[in-house]
Backbone as CSV, one residue per row, in Angstrom:
resi,resn,N_x,N_y,N_z,CA_x,CA_y,CA_z,C_x,C_y,C_z
1,MET,-24.312,-14.678,-10.818,-23.367,-14.637,-11.899,-23.016,-13.197,-12.276
2,ASN,-23.973,-12.301,-12.273,-23.722,-10.912,-12.621,-22.777,-10.243,-11.633
3,LYS,-22.927,-10.582,-10.327,-22.047,-10.007,-9.315,-20.610,-10.466,-9.527
4,SER,-20.442,-11.719,-9.887,-19.088,-12.243,-10.140,-18.452,-11.560,-11.345
5,LEU,-19.231,-11.387,-12.390,-18.737,-10.728,-13.590,-18.380,-9.275,-13.287
6,ALA,-19.214,-8.617,-12.508,-18.942,-7.222,-12.133,-17.656,-7.121,-11.319
7,ARG,-17.429,-8.058,-10.408,-16.201,-8.055,-9.602,-14.977,-8.293,-10.477
8,ILE,-15.090,-9.224,-11.394,-13.962,-9.514,-12.299,-13.642,-8.286,-13.143
9,CYS,-14.668,-7.628,-13.660,-14.452,-6.414,-14.458,-13.808,-5.310,-13.621
10,ALA,-14.292,-5.133,-12.408,-13.733,-4.097,-11.534,-12.284,-4.395,-11.193
11,LEU,-11.977,-5.641,-10.883,-10.589,-6.022,-10.574,-9.690,-5.876,-11.800
12,SER,-10.211,-6.235,-12.961,-9.433,-6.097,-14.191,-9.123,-4.631,-14.474
13,ALA,-10.105,-3.776,-14.282,-9.905,-2.340,-14.509,-8.877,-1.779,-13.525
14,ALA,-8.967,-2.183,-12.268,-8.008,-1.714,-11.257,-6.595,-2.181,-11.599
15,LEU,-6.451,-3.412,-12.031,-5.146,-3.947,-12.412,-4.590,-3.206,-13.617
16,ALA,-5.435,-2.940,-14.603,-4.994,-2.217,-15.797,-4.506,-0.821,-15.438
17,LEU,-5.227,-0.119,-14.578,-4.802,1.219,-14.154,-3.484,1.173,-13.395
18,THR,-3.313,0.186,-12.553,-2.070,0.030,-11.804,-0.900,-0.193,-12.767
19,LEU,-1.097,-1.045,-13.734,-0.028,-1.326,-14.696,0.291,-0.111,-15.551
20,LEU,-0.724,0.630,-15.967,-0.497,1.829,-16.774,0.251,2.891,-15.988
21,ASN,-0.112,3.061,-14.734,0.584,4.059,-13.910,2.035,3.671,-13.695
22,GLY,2.318,2.410,-13.523,3.684,1.955,-13.308,4.525,1.957,-14.569
23,ALA,3.901,1.944,-15.731,4.630,1.877,-16.993,5.467,3.129,-17.233
24,HIS,5.063,4.246,-16.657,5.794,5.482,-16.874,6.555,5.945,-15.632
25,ALA,6.696,5.079,-14.650,7.455,5.457,-13.462,8.879,5.788,-13.904
26,ALA,9.318,6.955,-13.541,10.611,7.438,-14.012,11.753,6.949,-13.131
27,ASP,12.888,6.762,-13.753,14.118,6.340,-13.089,15.096,7.515,-13.162
28,LEU,15.248,8.230,-12.028,16.097,9.425,-12.010,17.553,9.115,-12.347
29,LYS,18.053,8.000,-11.843,19.455,7.642,-12.121,19.661,7.364,-13.604
30,LYS,18.706,6.696,-14.215,18.816,6.448,-15.658,18.728,7.770,-16.414
31,GLY,17.846,8.652,-15.981,17.736,9.973,-16.599,19.043,10.734,-16.514
32,GLN,19.684,10.671,-15.361,20.966,11.344,-15.173,22.027,10.756,-16.109
33,SER,22.066,9.445,-16.240,23.068,8.832,-17.116,22.768,9.133,-18.581
34,LEU,21.498,9.212,-18.956,21.158,9.576,-20.332,21.568,11.012,-20.645
35,ILE,21.372,11.904,-19.684,21.789,13.298,-19.847,23.295,13.367,-20.086
36,ALA,24.050,12.639,-19.287,25.512,12.631,-19.427,25.931,12.010,-20.757
37,ALA,25.303,10.906,-21.120,25.671,10.193,-22.356,25.357,11.005,-23.607
38,HIS,24.329,11.818,-23.553,23.930,12.592,-24.734,24.538,13.999,-24.750
39,GLY,25.335,14.319,-23.753,26.059,15.592,-23.757,25.201,16.832,-23.617
40,CYS,24.115,16.731,-22.897,23.201,17.867,-22.741,23.879,19.083,-22.104
41,MET,24.879,18.813,-21.267,25.578,19.904,-20.589,26.335,20.785,-21.579
42,GLY,26.653,20.259,-22.739,27.387,21.027,-23.746,26.659,22.294,-24.165
43,CYS,25.344,22.256,-24.180,24.555,23.436,-24.548,23.848,24.072,-23.351
44,HIS,23.351,23.232,-22.440,22.522,23.728,-21.331,23.308,24.012,-20.057
45,GLY,24.614,23.748,-20.045,25.447,24.007,-18.875,25.538,22.803,-17.955
46,ALA,26.537,22.821,-17.082,26.838,21.676,-16.210,25.645,21.243,-15.364
47,GLY,24.912,22.181,-14.818,23.741,21.856,-13.999,22.447,21.995,-14.777
48,LEU,22.580,22.119,-16.103,21.450,22.357,-17.003,20.728,23.658,-16.652
49,ASP,21.467,24.549,-15.981,20.895,25.812,-15.522,21.654,27.049,-16.009
50,LYS,22.704,26.841,-16.803,23.491,27.959,-17.326,23.865,27.658,-18.781
51,PRO,22.920,27.886,-19.708,23.198,27.596,-21.110,24.393,28.382,-21.634
52,VAL,25.071,27.787,-22.617,26.254,28.429,-23.194,25.875,29.546,-24.155
53,SER,24.614,29.638,-24.514,24.117,30.679,-25.415,22.734,31.100,-24.952
54,PRO,22.408,32.376,-25.108,21.055,32.817,-24.745,19.970,32.157,-25.610
55,ALA,20.376,31.580,-26.720,19.415,30.892,-27.590,18.942,29.567,-26.989
56,TYR,19.685,29.026,-26.023,19.330,27.750,-25.402,18.647,28.016,-24.068
57,PRO,17.618,27.235,-23.740,16.885,27.493,-22.502,17.534,26.867,-21.267
58,VAL,17.220,27.466,-20.123,17.499,26.834,-18.835,16.435,25.746,-18.705
59,ILE,16.881,24.501,-18.548,15.894,23.424,-18.444,15.805,22.846,-17.032
60,ALA,16.812,23.075,-16.202,16.806,22.555,-14.831,15.585,23.064,-14.081
61,GLY,14.884,22.133,-13.438,13.754,22.496,-12.593,12.460,22.807,-13.313
62,GLN,12.436,22.673,-14.614,11.194,22.899,-15.349,10.232,21.746,-15.043
63,PRO,8.943,21.971,-15.189,7.976,20.906,-14.891,8.219,19.651,-15.744
64,GLU,8.109,18.522,-15.100,8.381,17.242,-15.757,7.510,17.031,-16.993
65,SER,6.234,17.334,-16.898,5.344,17.115,-18.042,5.731,18.014,-19.212
66,TYR,6.117,19.249,-18.922,6.570,20.164,-19.977,7.811,19.601,-20.673
67,LEU,8.785,19.166,-19.885,10.026,18.626,-20.441,9.751,17.379,-21.281
68,PHE,8.930,16.472,-20.773,8.612,15.249,-21.506,7.981,15.578,-22.858
69,HIS,6.992,16.446,-22.844,6.293,16.758,-24.099,7.193,17.530,-25.059
70,ALA,8.058,18.375,-24.541,9.014,19.078,-25.417,9.943,18.076,-26.085
71,LEU,10.487,17.144,-25.312,11.364,16.114,-25.885,10.609,15.274,-26.909
72,GLN,9.390,14.945,-26.607,8.573,14.145,-27.514,8.313,14.902,-28.822
73,GLN,8.099,16.201,-28.728,7.872,16.993,-29.930,9.139,17.097,-30.774
74,TYR,10.297,17.213,-30.132,11.546,17.224,-30.900,11.729,15.902,-31.644
75,GLN,11.241,14.843,-31.070,11.392,13.509,-31.640,10.361,13.229,-32.730
76,SER,9.306,13.982,-32.753,8.187,13.736,-33.653,8.597,13.811,-35.120
77,ALA,8.040,12.914,-35.897,8.288,12.923,-37.341,7.576,14.102,-38.003
78,HIS,6.651,14.717,-37.277,5.891,15.833,-37.828,6.309,17.145,-37.174
79,GLN,7.596,17.376,-37.112,8.086,18.595,-36.479,7.614,19.810,-37.278
80,THR,7.274,20.821,-36.560,6.809,22.034,-37.202,7.068,23.227,-36.293
81,PRO,7.427,24.358,-36.864,7.625,25.562,-36.050,6.366,26.007,-35.312
82,ILE,5.206,25.544,-35.755,3.955,25.889,-35.076,4.029,25.481,-33.610
83,TYR,4.656,24.338,-33.333,4.775,23.853,-31.963,6.041,24.348,-31.288
84,GLY,6.863,25.071,-32.002,8.078,25.615,-31.418,9.144,24.582,-31.147
85,ARG,9.123,23.474,-31.832,10.070,22.397,-31.566,10.800,21.955,-32.831
86,ASP,11.111,22.871,-33.696,11.805,22.560,-34.936,13.286,22.907,-34.750
87,ASN,14.056,21.967,-34.196,15.465,22.205,-33.911,16.260,20.953,-34.283
88,ALA,17.130,21.084,-35.267,17.872,19.927,-35.775,18.780,19.307,-34.712
89,ILE,19.385,20.124,-33.861,20.278,19.593,-32.819,19.483,18.725,-31.848
90,MET,18.393,19.273,-31.331,17.591,18.512,-30.368,16.942,17.294,-31.020
91,SER,16.504,17.429,-32.245,15.904,16.288,-32.945,16.896,15.139,-33.047
92,GLY,18.132,15.464,-33.354,19.167,14.435,-33.430,19.485,13.833,-32.078
93,MET,19.453,14.652,-31.032,19.783,14.172,-29.691,18.760,13.154,-29.172
94,VAL,17.507,13.331,-29.527,16.456,12.468,-28.983,15.958,11.408,-29.966
95,ALA,16.506,11.381,-31.150,15.997,10.507,-32.217,15.908,9.041,-31.817
96,THR,16.872,8.531,-31.089,16.904,7.097,-30.776,16.382,6.754,-29.386
97,LEU,15.888,7.739,-28.658,15.425,7.500,-27.292,14.017,6.921,-27.273
98,SER,13.768,6.047,-26.307,12.438,5.472,-26.131,11.557,6.446,-25.341
99,THR,10.283,6.168,-25.327,9.357,6.975,-24.526,9.749,6.918,-23.059
100,GLN,10.150,5.752,-22.579,10.585,5.626,-21.184,11.828,6.463,-20.930
101,ASP,12.766,6.490,-21.888,13.961,7.332,-21.754,13.556,8.796,-21.601
102,LEU,12.594,9.235,-22.394,12.133,10.623,-22.314,11.538,10.910,-20.946
103,HIS,10.778,9.951,-20.400,10.224,10.114,-19.044,11.348,10.202,-18.012
104,ASP,12.358,9.356,-18.154,13.475,9.344,-17.203,14.251,10.664,-17.248
105,ILE,14.512,11.143,-18.445,15.233,12.415,-18.605,14.410,13.555,-18.017
106,ALA,13.141,13.607,-18.362,12.281,14.690,-17.876,12.207,14.703,-16.353
107,ALA,12.090,13.535,-15.752,12.017,13.459,-14.287,13.312,13.925,-13.650
108,TYR,14.445,13.508,-14.214,15.733,13.920,-13.647,15.919,15.434,-13.775
109,VAL,15.688,15.968,-14.958,15.887,17.405,-15.182,14.939,18.221,-14.299
110,ALA,13.706,17.757,-14.141,12.742,18.457,-13.292,13.172,18.457,-11.826
111,SER,13.946,17.454,-11.424,14.374,17.355,-10.026,15.518,18.304,-9.681
112,LEU,16.124,18.916,-10.674,17.274,19.797,-10.448,16.834,21.185,-9.991
113,PRO,17.678,21.851,-9.201,17.351,23.223,-8.814,17.443,24.150,-10.025
114,THR,16.623,25.170,-10.026,16.604,26.116,-11.139,16.870,27.532,-10.654
115,PRO,17.557,28.321,-11.463,17.752,29.728,-11.106,16.603,30.610,-11.587
116,LEU,15.625,30.038,-12.266,14.575,30.833,-12.880,13.576,31.392,-11.884
117,TYR,13.299,30.664,-10.863,12.329,31.134,-9.883,12.608,30.449,-8.548
118,ALA,12.231,31.142,-7.505,12.388,30.603,-6.165,11.085,30.863,-5.426
119,PRO,10.714,29.984,-4.521,9.474,30.222,-3.788,9.585,31.476,-2.931
120,ASP,8.482,32.194,-2.824,8.438,33.392,-1.982,8.212,32.954,-0.547
121,MET,9.274,33.048,0.272,9.220,32.574,1.659,8.917,33.713,2.630
122,THR,8.537,34.899,2.128,8.274,36.028,3.014,6.881,36.016,3.599
123,HIS,5.993,35.188,3.101,4.603,35.158,3.599,4.399,34.066,4.578
């Protein structure tokens, strides 16, 4: 009986991990459509790599986890300059987005080429 219970627990844990990993699988096409629908290019440029003002960051090609957490912080009800995410424009842009939407946007933006850095191919 103990072996059966152990197998059931192990299978349940494996299933739970599989479901959790799949819950945040990003949809690049949805991310792209959300970017277009929310007008991100208006501030960050057509490829999200040439902001219209030096005050706005280049976001194309930034790490997905960084982008997701930045968007999440803009959305947070506890915004504070301590975290560097106190921006009324961005807060309004992400206010109605779901966590999955934030994952989709972050994945799409991370997939774009960036002018900020290029791999050193001389070695």
